[in-house]
C-alpha positions, 0 to 999 in steps of 0.5 A: 161764124160767131163774132168773138173779137174784132180780129174775126172781122174780114173788114178789119183783116182787109184794112190791116193788109191795106195799111201794110201795103200803104207802108210798103208802097211808100217806104222810099217816099221822100214826101214825108208830109204826104207819106205821114198823112197816108200812113196815119189814115191807113192805120186809122181804119183798122184801129177804129174798127178794133176800138169800136168793137171793144166798146160797151155800147152799140152807139159807140161802135157805130161812132168808131165805124163812122170814124174808120169810114171817114179815114178810108175816104181821107186815104182815098183823097190822099191816093188821088193826090199821090197819083196826080203828083206821080207818087203812085202808078195808076194801076196801083191807084185803081186797085187801092181805090177799089179796095177802099170803096169795098171797105167803106161799103162794108163799114156802111153795111155794119152801121146799117145792121147795128142801127137796124138791130137797135131799132128792132 
């Protein structure tokens, strides 16, 4: 498939679904501080993928993919904390962490591919 838009990227689709899942999991959460941080981190992942993809330079794209990857790590940390305080079930935590690790690995692969093309 030829890239036409960020909406074509599987990692963008996956991270959007993850953000929706985080919102649904936390809809009844009364810890508004942690809930706010988690939803912001979750939304930041696909948002930065999209913003980077629409930039005019590969360096800018790489920068925004790095930001998305950082947001994924931030969300993983918040999920670990939510687990420890009993906000999220361990099974759900394991699923979310696995998904976030996959997203991070995919983002790193995108970074590596772009850097390789820049150096060719």
